C-alpha positions in Angstrom: -0.1 0.2 -0.3 3.2 2.3 0.3 4.6 1.7 -3.0 0.7 3.0 -4.2 0.7 5.8 -2.1 4.6 7.0 -3.2 3.4 6.1 -6.9 0.4 8.6 -6.6 2.8 11.0 -5.3 5.5 10.8 -7.8 2.6 11.0 -10.5 0.9 14.1 -9.0 4.2 15.9 -8.8 5.3 15.1 -12.1 2.2 15.9 -13.5 2.4 19.6 -11.6 5.9 20.3 -12.8 4.4 19.9 -16.3 2.0 22.6 -15.7 4.7 24.3 -14.1 7.3 23.9 -17.3 3.4 24.7 -19.8 2.7 28.3 -17.5 6.2 29.1 -18.0 6.3 28.0 -22.1 3.3 30.5 -22.8 4.7 33.2 -20.6 8.5 32.9 -22.1 8.4 31.3 -25.7 11.0 29.2 -26.7 14.1 30.3 -28.7 12.4 28.5 -31.6 9.1 31.1 -32.0 10.2 33.1 -34.7 10.9 37.1 -33.5 9.1 39.7 -34.5 10.6 42.0 -37.1 10.3 45.7 -35.5 10.2 49.2 -37.5 12.9 47.6 -40.4 11.4 47.1 -43.5 13.7 44.1 -44.6 13.4 42.4 -42.2 9.5 42.7 -42.4 9.7 41.4 -45.3 11.9 38.7 -44.4 9.2 37.8 -41.9 6.4 38.0 -44.4 7.5 36.3 -46.9 10.1 33.8 -45.5 9.0 33.1 -41.4 5.2 33.4 -41.7 4.2 33.3 -45.4 1.5 36.4 -45.4 -0.6 33.9 -48.2 -0.8 31.7 -45.2 -3.3 34.0 -43.7 -6.7 34.9 -44.3 -8.3 37.1 -46.6 -9.5 40.5 -45.6 -12.9 38.8 -44.4 -15.6 40.2 -46.8 -13.1 40.6 -49.4 -11.7 38.3 -52.1 -9.3 38.4 -53.9 -8.7 40.9 -56.6 -11.3 43.1 -56.1 -11.2 46.6 -56.9 -8.7 48.8 -55.8 -8.0 52.7 -55.6 -4.8 54.7 -56.1 -2.3 54.7 -54.9 -2.6 51.0 -54.3 -3.5 50.0 -57.8 -7.0 48.8 -59.8 -7.0 45.0 -58.7 -6.2 44.4 -54.4 -5.8 41.1 -52.4 -5.8 41.7 -48.9 -4.3 39.4 -46.3 -4.2 39.9 -42.1 -2.6 37.7 -40.0 -4.3 36.0 -37.2 -4.7 39.1 -34.5 -6.0 41.6 -37.1 -8.4 39.1 -38.7 -9.6 39.1 -34.9 -9.8 42.9 -34.2 -11.9 43.0 -38.0 -14.7 40.5 -36.8 -14.7 41.6 -33.7 -14.6 45.1 -34.9 -12.2 46.1 -32.5 -8.7 48.8 -32.7 -5.8 46.4 -33.7 -3.7 45.0 -31.3 -0.3 45.6 -31.2 1.7 43.5 -33.7 -1.4 43.1 -36.3 -0.1 43.1 -39.6 -2.1 43.6 -43.1 -0.2 42.5 -46.7 -2.3 43.7 -49.5 -1.0 43.5 -52.9 -1.8 45.6 -55.6 -2.2 44.6 -58.9 -2.2 46.3 -62.5 -5.9 45.9 -64.4 -4.6 43.0 -66.0 -3.7 40.9 -62.7 0.1 41.8 -63.0 1.4 42.3 -59.8 2.5 45.6 -58.9 3.6 46.3 -55.4 3.5 45.0 -52.1 2.2 47.4 -48.9 2.1 46.8 -45.5 0.6 48.0 -42.5 2.3 46.7 -38.5 1.2 48.1 -35.5 4.3 48.6 -33.7 3.6 49.5 -29.3 5.1 52.9 -29.1 6.3 53.2 -32.4 4.5 56.7 -34.0 1.5 57.2 -31.5 0.8 60.2 -33.5 -0.3 57.7 -36.2 -2.1 54.7 -34.3 1.6 53.1 -34.6 1.7 51.9 -37.8 4.6 51.1 -39.6 4.2 51.2 -43.3 5.8 49.7 -46.0 6.0 49.4 -49.6 7.9 46.9 -51.8 8.4 46.5 -55.4 6.9 42.9 -56.9 11.2 41.7 -56.1 10.7 42.9 -52.3 12.9 45.9 -52.9 12.0 48.7 -50.2 10.0 51.5 -52.0 8.9 53.1 -48.8 8.9 52.4 -45.5 8.5 53.5 -41.5 6.6 57.2 -41.0 5.6 57.3 -44.1 3.4 60.7 -45.0 1.5 59.8 -47.8 0.5 57.0 -46.0 -0.5 59.0 -42.8 -2.0 61.9 -44.6 -4.2 59.3 -46.7 -5.3 56.7 -43.8 -5.5 59.8 -41.4 -8.8 60.4 -42.5 -9.5 56.9 -40.7 -7.9 57.9 -37.3 -11.3 56.9 -35.8 -10.8 53.5 -37.0 -7.6 52.9 -36.2 -6.5 54.4 -39.4 -7.9 51.5 -41.3 -10.5 51.7 -44.6 
C-alpha cells in the first residue's frame, strides 16, 4: 500500500511540474519561435515572405481576391491579415500591437505591381496609431517605409477607425 501512495505522489508531482513548465513556456516562448521584425522594412519583408508567409493568412473578411482598388494602391487588390488583425476585424475592435496587414497591389490585367504593409508596433508612432508602413516592388525591394507621410495623410482620414478603410 505504501508503494501505491508513493507512486501516486510521484505522478502528482510530475503532473504539477509539467503544468509549471507549460505555464512558463506560455509566458516565455522558446527560442524556436520567430521573433517579430520591429521597425525594419527588410526584416519585415523577410518575416512576411519567409518566416510567416502572408499568403497563408486569411483574406480580409468579406473581401476576395482581386477586388476593386483605388490609387495609390492599384486597380485590383488582394489583402491578407494575420490572426491578430483578423480577430480585431471580426470583433470590430482596434488592432492589437503586432497586427499585420499585407495588400497585394495589381494592375488592371492582374500583374503584381507592389506589396504594401501596415504593421502595428507598440510605441512606434503614437501620432499615427503606432503603424509602421512599408511598400515593396514585386521583387521585394523597399520603395518606402516607416512613418510615410503619404500613408499617414491618407489613412489619417480614418483615425477614428484605427487608420483603416
